DOMARVO-226466 format. One record per residue (C-alpha): y, z, x. Coordinates in steps of 0.05 Angstrom, whole numbers. Layout:
REM residues N
<atom><c2>Y</c2><c3>Z</c3><c1>X</c1></atom>
...
REM end
This chain:
REM residues 211
<atom><c2>2704</c2><c3>-2573</c3><c1>-672</c1></atom>
<atom><c2>2727</c2><c3>-2557</c3><c1>-601</c1></atom>
<atom><c2>2802</c2><c3>-2553</c3><c1>-594</c1></atom>
<atom><c2>2832</c2><c3>-2589</c3><c1>-534</c1></atom>
<atom><c2>2900</c2><c3>-2567</c3><c1>-508</c1></atom>
<atom><c2>2956</c2><c3>-2612</c3><c1>-482</c1></atom>
<atom><c2>2959</c2><c3>-2619</c3><c1>-406</c1></atom>
<atom><c2>3030</c2><c3>-2592</c3><c1>-406</c1></atom>
<atom><c2>3005</c2><c3>-2527</c3><c1>-435</c1></atom>
<atom><c2>2946</c2><c3>-2525</c3><c1>-388</c1></atom>
<atom><c2>2990</c2><c3>-2531</c3><c1>-326</c1></atom>
<atom><c2>3042</c2><c3>-2480</c3><c1>-350</c1></atom>
<atom><c2>2988</c2><c3>-2433</c3><c1>-375</c1></atom>
<atom><c2>2954</c2><c3>-2433</c3><c1>-308</c1></atom>
<atom><c2>3020</c2><c3>-2414</c3><c1>-274</c1></atom>
<atom><c2>3029</c2><c3>-2359</c3><c1>-326</c1></atom>
<atom><c2>2961</c2><c3>-2330</c3><c1>-311</c1></atom>
<atom><c2>2963</c2><c3>-2337</c3><c1>-235</c1></atom>
<atom><c2>3036</c2><c3>-2317</c3><c1>-225</c1></atom>
<atom><c2>3043</c2><c3>-2374</c3><c1>-175</c1></atom>
<atom><c2>2998</c2><c3>-2430</c3><c1>-151</c1></atom>
<atom><c2>2994</c2><c3>-2496</c3><c1>-114</c1></atom>
<atom><c2>2975</c2><c3>-2560</c3><c1>-150</c1></atom>
<atom><c2>2903</c2><c3>-2557</c3><c1>-123</c1></atom>
<atom><c2>2891</c2><c3>-2488</c3><c1>-153</c1></atom>
<atom><c2>2921</c2><c3>-2508</c3><c1>-219</c1></atom>
<atom><c2>2876</c2><c3>-2570</c3><c1>-220</c1></atom>
<atom><c2>2814</c2><c3>-2528</c3><c1>-207</c1></atom>
<atom><c2>2834</c2><c3>-2479</c3><c1>-262</c1></atom>
<atom><c2>2849</c2><c3>-2532</c3><c1>-314</c1></atom>
<atom><c2>2804</c2><c3>-2591</c3><c1>-297</c1></atom>
<atom><c2>2866</c2><c3>-2634</c3><c1>-298</c1></atom>
<atom><c2>2867</c2><c3>-2685</c3><c1>-241</c1></atom>
<atom><c2>2908</c2><c3>-2658</c3><c1>-182</c1></atom>
<atom><c2>2953</c2><c3>-2719</c3><c1>-179</c1></atom>
<atom><c2>2969</c2><c3>-2710</c3><c1>-253</c1></atom>
<atom><c2>2982</c2><c3>-2636</c3><c1>-242</c1></atom>
<atom><c2>3029</c2><c3>-2652</c3><c1>-185</c1></atom>
<atom><c2>3067</c2><c3>-2701</c3><c1>-228</c1></atom>
<atom><c2>3075</c2><c3>-2652</c3><c1>-285</c1></atom>
<atom><c2>3097</c2><c3>-2597</c3><c1>-236</c1></atom>
<atom><c2>3151</c2><c3>-2645</c3><c1>-209</c1></atom>
<atom><c2>3176</c2><c3>-2658</c3><c1>-280</c1></atom>
<atom><c2>3176</c2><c3>-2583</c3><c1>-297</c1></atom>
<atom><c2>3214</c2><c3>-2568</c3><c1>-232</c1></atom>
<atom><c2>3266</c2><c3>-2621</c3><c1>-249</c1></atom>
<atom><c2>3275</c2><c3>-2588</c3><c1>-317</c1></atom>
<atom><c2>3285</c2><c3>-2520</c3><c1>-284</c1></atom>
<atom><c2>3222</c2><c3>-2493</c3><c1>-318</c1></atom>
<atom><c2>3189</c2><c3>-2475</c3><c1>-252</c1></atom>
<atom><c2>3208</c2><c3>-2467</c3><c1>-180</c1></atom>
<atom><c2>3171</c2><c3>-2469</c3><c1>-114</c1></atom>
<atom><c2>3163</c2><c3>-2406</c3><c1>-71</c1></atom>
<atom><c2>3147</c2><c3>-2415</c3><c1>2</c1></atom>
<atom><c2>3124</c2><c3>-2361</c3><c1>50</c1></atom>
<atom><c2>3060</c2><c3>-2326</c3><c1>70</c1></atom>
<atom><c2>3032</c2><c3>-2347</c3><c1>2</c1></atom>
<atom><c2>3065</c2><c3>-2409</c3><c1>-27</c1></atom>
<atom><c2>3064</c2><c3>-2442</c3><c1>-95</c1></atom>
<atom><c2>3100</c2><c3>-2455</c3><c1>-160</c1></atom>
<atom><c2>3121</c2><c3>-2401</c3><c1>-210</c1></atom>
<atom><c2>3151</c2><c3>-2400</c3><c1>-279</c1></atom>
<atom><c2>3226</c2><c3>-2390</c3><c1>-288</c1></atom>
<atom><c2>3252</c2><c3>-2355</c3><c1>-351</c1></atom>
<atom><c2>3260</c2><c3>-2422</c3><c1>-387</c1></atom>
<atom><c2>3190</c2><c3>-2440</c3><c1>-366</c1></atom>
<atom><c2>3162</c2><c3>-2375</c3><c1>-395</c1></atom>
<atom><c2>3197</c2><c3>-2389</c3><c1>-461</c1></atom>
<atom><c2>3172</c2><c3>-2461</c3><c1>-462</c1></atom>
<atom><c2>3101</c2><c3>-2437</c3><c1>-446</c1></atom>
<atom><c2>3104</c2><c3>-2385</c3><c1>-501</c1></atom>
<atom><c2>3125</c2><c3>-2438</c3><c1>-552</c1></atom>
<atom><c2>3070</c2><c3>-2487</c3><c1>-530</c1></atom>
<atom><c2>3019</c2><c3>-2431</c3><c1>-531</c1></atom>
<atom><c2>3038</c2><c3>-2409</c3><c1>-602</c1></atom>
<atom><c2>3032</c2><c3>-2481</c3><c1>-627</c1></atom>
<atom><c2>2965</c2><c3>-2489</c3><c1>-591</c1></atom>
<atom><c2>2938</c2><c3>-2425</c3><c1>-620</c1></atom>
<atom><c2>2958</c2><c3>-2446</c3><c1>-690</c1></atom>
<atom><c2>2927</c2><c3>-2515</c3><c1>-681</c1></atom>
<atom><c2>2862</c2><c3>-2485</c3><c1>-655</c1></atom>
<atom><c2>2857</c2><c3>-2437</c3><c1>-714</c1></atom>
<atom><c2>2805</c2><c3>-2398</c3><c1>-675</c1></atom>
<atom><c2>2831</c2><c3>-2327</c3><c1>-671</c1></atom>
<atom><c2>2768</c2><c3>-2298</c3><c1>-702</c1></atom>
<atom><c2>2723</c2><c3>-2333</c3><c1>-652</c1></atom>
<atom><c2>2766</c2><c3>-2314</c3><c1>-592</c1></atom>
<atom><c2>2770</c2><c3>-2242</c3><c1>-616</c1></atom>
<atom><c2>2694</c2><c3>-2240</c3><c1>-621</c1></atom>
<atom><c2>2689</c2><c3>-2269</c3><c1>-552</c1></atom>
<atom><c2>2738</c2><c3>-2218</c3><c1>-525</c1></atom>
<atom><c2>2696</c2><c3>-2162</c3><c1>-555</c1></atom>
<atom><c2>2635</c2><c3>-2188</c3><c1>-517</c1></atom>
<atom><c2>2678</c2><c3>-2195</c3><c1>-454</c1></atom>
<atom><c2>2698</c2><c3>-2121</c3><c1>-457</c1></atom>
<atom><c2>2625</c2><c3>-2100</c3><c1>-460</c1></atom>
<atom><c2>2608</c2><c3>-2144</c3><c1>-400</c1></atom>
<atom><c2>2671</c2><c3>-2120</c3><c1>-365</c1></atom>
<atom><c2>2644</c2><c3>-2049</c3><c1>-361</c1></atom>
<atom><c2>2581</c2><c3>-2074</c3><c1>-327</c1></atom>
<atom><c2>2622</c2><c3>-2115</c3><c1>-278</c1></atom>
<atom><c2>2667</c2><c3>-2056</c3><c1>-262</c1></atom>
<atom><c2>2606</c2><c3>-2014</c3><c1>-246</c1></atom>
<atom><c2>2578</c2><c3>-2069</c3><c1>-202</c1></atom>
<atom><c2>2642</c2><c3>-2075</c3><c1>-162</c1></atom>
<atom><c2>2645</c2><c3>-1999</c3><c1>-155</c1></atom>
<atom><c2>2574</c2><c3>-1998</c3><c1>-129</c1></atom>
<atom><c2>2591</c2><c3>-2052</c3><c1>-79</c1></atom>
<atom><c2>2648</c2><c3>-2010</c3><c1>-51</c1></atom>
<atom><c2>2613</c2><c3>-1942</c3><c1>-53</c1></atom>
<atom><c2>2540</c2><c3>-1921</c3><c1>-48</c1></atom>
<atom><c2>2503</c2><c3>-1855</c3><c1>-53</c1></atom>
<atom><c2>2477</c2><c3>-1825</c3><c1>12</c1></atom>
<atom><c2>2442</c2><c3>-1758</c3><c1>9</c1></atom>
<atom><c2>2476</c2><c3>-1742</c3><c1>-57</c1></atom>
<atom><c2>2546</c2><c3>-1760</c3><c1>-32</c1></atom>
<atom><c2>2587</c2><c3>-1821</c3><c1>-50</c1></atom>
<atom><c2>2609</c2><c3>-1857</c3><c1>13</c1></atom>
<atom><c2>2641</c2><c3>-1923</c3><c1>30</c1></atom>
<atom><c2>2591</c2><c3>-1979</c3><c1>33</c1></atom>
<atom><c2>2590</c2><c3>-2001</c3><c1>106</c1></atom>
<atom><c2>2541</c2><c3>-2056</c3><c1>88</c1></atom>
<atom><c2>2490</c2><c3>-2032</c3><c1>139</c1></atom>
<atom><c2>2437</c2><c3>-2028</c3><c1>85</c1></atom>
<atom><c2>2416</c2><c3>-2100</c3><c1>73</c1></atom>
<atom><c2>2369</c2><c3>-2081</c3><c1>16</c1></atom>
<atom><c2>2425</c2><c3>-2045</c3><c1>-21</c1></atom>
<atom><c2>2472</c2><c3>-2104</c3><c1>-15</c1></atom>
<atom><c2>2417</c2><c3>-2152</c3><c1>-35</c1></atom>
<atom><c2>2406</c2><c3>-2111</c3><c1>-99</c1></atom>
<atom><c2>2480</c2><c3>-2118</c3><c1>-115</c1></atom>
<atom><c2>2474</c2><c3>-2194</c3><c1>-107</c1></atom>
<atom><c2>2414</c2><c3>-2194</c3><c1>-154</c1></atom>
<atom><c2>2453</c2><c3>-2155</c3><c1>-205</c1></atom>
<atom><c2>2511</c2><c3>-2204</c3><c1>-202</c1></atom>
<atom><c2>2463</c2><c3>-2263</c3><c1>-211</c1></atom>
<atom><c2>2434</c2><c3>-2229</c3><c1>-273</c1></atom>
<atom><c2>2502</c2><c3>-2211</c3><c1>-301</c1></atom>
<atom><c2>2527</c2><c3>-2282</c3><c1>-290</c1></atom>
<atom><c2>2475</c2><c3>-2308</c3><c1>-338</c1></atom>
<atom><c2>2509</c2><c3>-2267</c3><c1>-393</c1></atom>
<atom><c2>2578</c2><c3>-2286</c3><c1>-369</c1></atom>
<atom><c2>2561</c2><c3>-2360</c3><c1>-369</c1></atom>
<atom><c2>2538</c2><c3>-2356</c3><c1>-441</c1></atom>
<atom><c2>2602</c2><c3>-2319</c3><c1>-460</c1></atom>
<atom><c2>2646</c2><c3>-2371</c3><c1>-427</c1></atom>
<atom><c2>2606</c2><c3>-2428</c3><c1>-459</c1></atom>
<atom><c2>2618</c2><c3>-2397</c3><c1>-527</c1></atom>
<atom><c2>2693</c2><c3>-2392</c3><c1>-515</c1></atom>
<atom><c2>2696</c2><c3>-2463</c3><c1>-489</c1></atom>
<atom><c2>2660</c2><c3>-2489</c3><c1>-550</c1></atom>
<atom><c2>2719</c2><c3>-2463</c3><c1>-590</c1></atom>
<atom><c2>2776</c2><c3>-2478</c3><c1>-541</c1></atom>
<atom><c2>2760</c2><c3>-2527</c3><c1>-486</c1></atom>
<atom><c2>2811</c2><c3>-2498</c3><c1>-438</c1></atom>
<atom><c2>2763</c2><c3>-2439</c3><c1>-425</c1></atom>
<atom><c2>2711</c2><c3>-2487</c3><c1>-398</c1></atom>
<atom><c2>2735</c2><c3>-2490</c3><c1>-325</c1></atom>
<atom><c2>2720</c2><c3>-2416</c3><c1>-317</c1></atom>
<atom><c2>2645</c2><c3>-2432</c3><c1>-317</c1></atom>
<atom><c2>2642</c2><c3>-2472</c3><c1>-252</c1></atom>
<atom><c2>2692</c2><c3>-2427</c3><c1>-218</c1></atom>
<atom><c2>2651</c2><c3>-2364</c3><c1>-233</c1></atom>
<atom><c2>2587</c2><c3>-2400</c3><c1>-215</c1></atom>
<atom><c2>2616</c2><c3>-2421</c3><c1>-148</c1></atom>
<atom><c2>2637</c2><c3>-2350</c3><c1>-132</c1></atom>
<atom><c2>2569</c2><c3>-2322</c3><c1>-153</c1></atom>
<atom><c2>2533</c2><c3>-2374</c3><c1>-111</c1></atom>
<atom><c2>2576</c2><c3>-2357</c3><c1>-50</c1></atom>
<atom><c2>2564</c2><c3>-2283</c3><c1>-58</c1></atom>
<atom><c2>2489</c2><c3>-2290</c3><c1>-68</c1></atom>
<atom><c2>2489</c2><c3>-2338</c3><c1>-9</c1></atom>
<atom><c2>2517</c2><c3>-2285</c3><c1>37</c1></atom>
<atom><c2>2593</c2><c3>-2288</c3><c1>32</c1></atom>
<atom><c2>2614</c2><c3>-2215</c3><c1>20</c1></atom>
<atom><c2>2685</c2><c3>-2234</c3><c1>2</c1></atom>
<atom><c2>2662</c2><c3>-2277</c3><c1>-56</c1></atom>
<atom><c2>2652</c2><c3>-2216</c3><c1>-100</c1></atom>
<atom><c2>2718</c2><c3>-2179</c3><c1>-100</c1></atom>
<atom><c2>2764</c2><c3>-2200</c3><c1>-43</c1></atom>
<atom><c2>2834</c2><c3>-2214</c3><c1>-71</c1></atom>
<atom><c2>2862</c2><c3>-2284</c3><c1>-67</c1></atom>
<atom><c2>2795</c2><c3>-2311</c3><c1>-42</c1></atom>
<atom><c2>2771</c2><c3>-2348</c3><c1>-104</c1></atom>
<atom><c2>2725</c2><c3>-2288</c3><c1>-112</c1></atom>
<atom><c2>2687</c2><c3>-2272</c3><c1>-175</c1></atom>
<atom><c2>2735</c2><c3>-2215</c3><c1>-187</c1></atom>
<atom><c2>2795</c2><c3>-2262</c3><c1>-179</c1></atom>
<atom><c2>2768</c2><c3>-2310</c3><c1>-232</c1></atom>
<atom><c2>2745</c2><c3>-2252</c3><c1>-276</c1></atom>
<atom><c2>2814</c2><c3>-2221</c3><c1>-277</c1></atom>
<atom><c2>2845</c2><c3>-2288</c3><c1>-294</c1></atom>
<atom><c2>2797</c2><c3>-2297</c3><c1>-352</c1></atom>
<atom><c2>2813</c2><c3>-2227</c3><c1>-376</c1></atom>
<atom><c2>2888</c2><c3>-2241</c3><c1>-374</c1></atom>
<atom><c2>2876</c2><c3>-2308</c3><c1>-409</c1></atom>
<atom><c2>2842</c2><c3>-2275</c3><c1>-467</c1></atom>
<atom><c2>2897</c2><c3>-2223</c3><c1>-473</c1></atom>
<atom><c2>2953</c2><c3>-2276</c3><c1>-470</c1></atom>
<atom><c2>2917</c2><c3>-2322</c3><c1>-518</c1></atom>
<atom><c2>2909</c2><c3>-2267</c3><c1>-569</c1></atom>
<atom><c2>2980</c2><c3>-2241</c3><c1>-555</c1></atom>
<atom><c2>2953</c2><c3>-2172</c3><c1>-539</c1></atom>
<atom><c2>2983</c2><c3>-2120</c3><c1>-493</c1></atom>
<atom><c2>2933</c2><c3>-2087</c3><c1>-446</c1></atom>
<atom><c2>2914</c2><c3>-2016</c3><c1>-464</c1></atom>
<atom><c2>2861</c2><c3>-1966</c3><c1>-446</c1></atom>
<atom><c2>2807</c2><c3>-2004</c3><c1>-485</c1></atom>
<atom><c2>2819</c2><c3>-2066</c3><c1>-443</c1></atom>
<atom><c2>2798</c2><c3>-2037</c3><c1>-376</c1></atom>
<atom><c2>2825</c2><c3>-2069</c3><c1>-313</c1></atom>
REM end
């Protein structure tokens, strides 16, 4: 049976993973209606669990009390789901796929010219098109992986449309949709999924976890 998390946890968990975020980004990441997200953020702010940061990049972030509250909710959620074995298995599959994705991103940034590795200036349309084809093929595996995780814990479900959107934008000609930071890129969502798996399993990142 698929475990469904409480919206309070979903909202706080999204802030934990993102570091800071606006209500719209939290809504996209959690599939909780944006108005409901905004209401919960207002309650959390009044309880001094979160605060708003304004500047070049604005959004809400967890305060120490919010981090503690999130950790408590997450521990209860993990116990209720009773799905550690399934999530561990999914994480093992993720790490295998992660190596392929790392290589793909590296090949997007650098390419071989006359035996030398040089920065990809994107002047070779065929080379870039091949990278897009590789991402499309990889995404088929990734989608199956995410669907498996979501069948166990529903809160992993929103990663599927977010990754699909980034893949579609990249294949459609948006170069930033692969790995540009803070651009809702495939890499942005991928890193968030990676952190989510680590946090869910209460694991510290080590050499086996990649980037």
